[in-house]
C-alpha positions in Angstrom: 19.9 135.8 -74.3 17.7 138.1 -76.4 19.9 139.6 -79.2 17.0 141.7 -80.4 15.4 143.5 -77.4 12.6 145.0 -79.5 11.4 141.5 -80.5 9.1 140.0 -77.9 10.2 136.5 -76.8 7.8 134.0 -75.2 9.1 130.9 -73.4 8.3 127.6 -75.2 6.7 125.1 -72.8 8.2 122.2 -74.7 11.9 123.2 -74.8 12.2 126.1 -72.4 13.5 128.1 -75.3 12.4 131.6 -76.3 10.3 131.7 -79.5 9.5 134.8 -81.4 5.8 135.4 -81.8 5.1 137.9 -84.6 2.5 140.4 -83.8 -0.3 141.4 -86.1 -1.6 144.9 -85.7 -5.1 144.9 -84.3 -7.5 147.1 -86.1 -11.2 146.9 -86.5 -12.4 148.6 -89.6 -15.4 148.4 -91.9 -13.9 147.3 -95.2 -15.9 147.3 -98.4 -15.4 146.7 -102.1 -18.0 148.6 -104.0 -18.8 147.3 -107.5 -21.4 147.4 -110.2 -22.9 144.4 -111.9 -20.9 143.1 -114.9 -17.8 145.1 -113.9 -14.9 143.2 -115.5 -12.6 144.3 -112.7 -14.8 143.0 -109.8 -13.1 139.6 -109.3 -9.6 140.9 -109.8 -10.3 143.8 -107.4 -11.6 141.5 -104.7 -8.4 139.3 -105.1 -6.2 142.4 -105.0 -8.0 143.9 -101.9 -7.8 140.5 -100.1 -4.1 140.3 -100.8 -3.4 143.8 -99.7 -5.4 143.4 -96.5 -3.6 140.2 -95.6 -0.2 141.8 -96.3 -1.1 144.8 -94.0 -2.1 142.4 -91.2 -5.8 143.0 -91.5 -8.3 140.1 -91.5 -9.3 139.5 -95.2 -12.5 137.9 -93.9 -13.7 141.3 -92.9 -14.1 142.4 -96.5 -17.7 142.9 -97.6 -18.6 143.3 -101.3 -21.5 145.6 -102.1 -23.1 145.9 -105.4 -24.2 149.5 -106.4 -27.3 149.0 -108.5 -28.6 152.5 -109.2 -28.0 156.2 -108.9 -29.6 156.4 -105.5 -27.2 153.7 -104.2 -24.3 155.6 -105.8 -25.2 158.8 -104.1 -25.8 157.2 -100.7 -22.3 155.5 -100.9 -20.6 158.5 -102.5 -19.6 156.0 -105.2 -17.3 157.1 -108.0 -17.1 154.0 -110.1 -16.4 150.3 -110.0 -14.3 149.0 -108.3 -14.1 151.3 -105.3 -12.0 150.4 -102.2 -13.5 151.7 -99.0 -12.5 151.6 -95.3 -14.7 153.0 -92.5 -16.9 154.7 -95.1 -14.0 156.5 -96.8 -12.9 155.8 -100.4 -9.2 155.0 -100.3 -8.9 156.9 -103.5 -11.0 160.0 -103.1 -12.5 161.3 -106.3 -14.1 164.6 -107.2 -17.2 164.8 -109.3 -20.7 163.5 -108.9 -21.3 159.9 -107.7 -22.3 157.7 -110.6 -22.9 154.0 -111.6 -19.9 153.7 -113.9 -16.5 152.0 -114.3 -13.5 153.5 -112.7 -9.9 153.9 -113.7 -6.7 154.3 -111.6 -3.5 156.0 -112.5 -0.6 153.5 -112.6 3.0 153.7 -113.6 2.0 152.4 -117.0 -1.0 154.6 -117.5 -4.7 154.2 -116.6 -5.9 150.8 -115.5 -9.0 149.3 -114.0 -7.2 148.6 -110.7 -4.7 150.4 -108.6 -1.2 148.8 -108.1 -0.8 146.6 -105.1 1.8 148.8 -103.4 -0.4 151.9 -104.0 -3.4 150.1 -102.4 -1.3 149.0 -99.5 -0.2 152.6 -98.8 -3.8 153.8 -99.0 -4.8 151.1 -96.5 -2.0 152.2 -94.1 -3.0 155.8 -94.5 -6.7 155.1 -93.7 
């Protein structure tokens, strides 16, 4: 008997018992981390983005890292500093101002930081 009708049950061929198979939302998105050379937050940003993607049920292997090397690259990518978290061409943390090859800071509960907080990044991913 299924005590939780909203949870899909699949018969187990070995035991004939119902086994819950968790579902992962299917979403195909272009996911990019935009950075500049020598950015001290590049590696931590990649780790953070990979973790957030996995927690949101998105394939972390779909993350592409792109290095912004000059002002032309920055303008073409609408790049507002390193690191920038992008899904489907949209910055997850929209910024005003002119694109630039620069570092970026994020507002956190403890002040400005080189990375957003994990829960804030997860909410931005869900909203994208």
